N, C-alpha and C positions, 0 to 999 in steps of 0.2 A: 895265741889269739883264737885258733881254730876251736879249741875246747870251750872257750868262753862263749863264742858265737853259737856253737851247737847247743849249749845249755840255755843260753838266752832265748833262742828261737822257740823254745818250748813254751814261752810266755805269749807267743803270738796268738791273736784272736783271728783265726782265718777259717771259719766254718764253711764258707762258700767256695773259695778257690782251693783250699787245702794246700796252700803255698806259704809256708811259714818262713818269714824272713827276719833276720836280726842285724842290727847295726851297732857298732861301738865306735864312738868318736874319741879320739885322743886329743885333748886340749893342749895348748902350748905350756900350761902349768903342770901337765902330767896327769890330770884327772881324766877318768874315763866316763863318758856319758853314754847310756844305753837307750836303744829304741827297738821296738818291734812293730810289724805291721798290724793294724787294727781295722778289720773289715766291718761293714755295715750292710744290712739288707738293701739299703739305698746306696748302691755302689759308689756313687760320687762323694759320699760322706766318709769313705774309707781313707786311711792314711798309711802311707808307706813307712817302712822302718827308718829310712834315712831322714825323712822329714820329722818323724816322731822324735828321733834323737836330737835333731837340730833345734826344734822348737823347745825341747826340754832344756837344752843348754842355754838358750836365750832366756827361758823362764828362770833359770838358776843364776842369771846375771852376766853370762858371757856375752861378748860383743863380737861384731865382725872383726876379723883379724886375730881372734883368740883360738881359732880352730887350727889344729896341726895336721891331722890325718883322719881318714875314715876307713873302716873295715866293715864289710857287708857279706852276708851269706844267706842263701836259701837252702834250708836243710832237706827240702823235699825234691830236689833236683840233683842229678849227678853232674849236670853242666854248671859252668860258672855263669851266673846271671849278673847282668849289670843293671844300673839304675834306670828307671823310666825317665823320660825327658822332663817331666815336671820336677822330679827330684834333682836332676842334673842342673836345672835352672836355679833351684834353691841352694844347692851345693855351691854353685858359682857365685852366689850372693855373699856367702859367709867365709869361704875359704880363699886363700891366695891361689892364683892361677897355677902356680908350680907345686901346690900341695899334693901329696900322694893319696890316691884312693885305691884300696885293695878289695878285690872281689874273690871270694873263695867258693869252691865246690864243696859239697858235703863230704868229699874224700880228702879235703885238705889242699887240693890244687889251688894255686893263687895266680892272679893276674894283677899287675900294678899299672895304673894310669895316672896321669896328672889331671887336675881339674880342667886345664886347657884342652887336653885331649878328649875328655868326655863332653865338654861343652865349648867348642871352638868359637861359636858366635853367640855368646850370651846376651840377653837383653839386660842392660844395666842402667845405672843412674845417668850415664851420658846420653842414653836414648830418650830421656825425659826432658832434655833441655831444648 
């Protein structure tokens, strides 16, 4: 997975932050869906790699509950970087709470979390009732 993420992150469009991030989702049917961060001069219009991959999966016909695991790496940092809180909320919308989420350093170090650990108090459909 490390080599796939290192290669994929080269597709990132990050001229402002120089912080290239790649995500690979593994779906329950075994298919891998890829995403990279895509920045914009209007920073609020940028999209993180996690959300890029998730919306791509939805666009391809996958539904909530079809997501198995997530793998993410920033290739421009020696540290293991985790998802922003916006991405954590989106992850919690589509993944089971016990689904594994893996974060890698560019040296191949890895940390594994469950969705519940990343987003212990998600805003969900129950909050809308």
